[in-house]
C-alpha angles and dihedrals in degrees: 000000000000090000092051093051091048090053092050092050091048091053091049092050091049091054092047091053091050091050090049090050089052091051095054099039105128117238124189118226131176127228123192114250130193127202132180119243130181119239106228099185133062147087126307139184124218139192126190141181131183152139123271123209104203129204116193111210091213142284136236138185142186113260125207131343092299088064099229109185106236131183121223112254087231134352124190131180116199126222122274143196118256129202129174152143143202151172125246147170129228102222098181136349089276105029131064139155136198145173116233136190116199133181122205111202124224114313116192121236124210124185146151137210139191121216146140125285097192105302094341129085112238136176136224137203116214129204131185142127137228138204130186140201113205128197115190138175107213139191125195138190114213100212098204145310116265106179106293093346127090115179118202145179127207149165135212140193132196141093143296126216101216118197121192119197123217116306113228110207112194125189120186103168103059106126092201092055110038121211128021116316125190128203121192121215120196113249122240133222131200146152115261133193111253137186131181141195122204141189131173149114133270117214122203111235097165133349092278104023124076133179113224121206119177156123128260128194113201129187117196114188128229128287151141117324112171141349137246124281134155097353093314129106166316098206135198136196121223094225130265145244123224127198108200131194106202140183130180150132134268121201117199117202096211104021096117125096114266131198111249130181113248119191107249128236119250111274117201113221125181125215 
């Protein structure tokens, strides 16, 4: 009898162990997980305003009926206000491109010349103004992200539509014509080749809005300046440089974080 009872107890213990093993057998299940990721590509709009310090490279004109090419004694172009906008695309986290259209408001021109009034040397003072519309295709390298700040460098190429207003040429020391006498020359307008170099920093304001503070160097090549009148002209400028301090905003259409499904890791569960 004792042997029979021992056998029964052994069988019961064996079944209990099997049942316990079934209870703690690991089974892998999957649970959906969401994580937030930042979209680095996409379209953006920009708007900028700034102040342009202009440096005229010089000016010259044809003097008298013999058309002697004469340089201005001095030629200065004052600073002007600049405003513009554009549309761009963030290609990668470090590379973007855009097309911009900028308008430089009237910048005053002051110059002076020396010539002949008959057999006597005389001098003139010259007054005009110039404005310019610039269209550029630009590319930028965003150097890195440092908190809310993203410094960048860039370059652009395109053209400027330069419009000169009338040139007022005033002579006050002509002995054959006492007093001060002013001659007006019609201003000229033309498209000019233009390139630009940029550097600055973007500052995150929200997930899709950035402030952009930077510097732009712009070179506009030479072209027509004013027309012929009374044995003077036409005249040409030798192009100009502009050094621009700029500030603006960039709005990205998909710059905010979005919820994206991420495949989960295997999670062991016991039953």
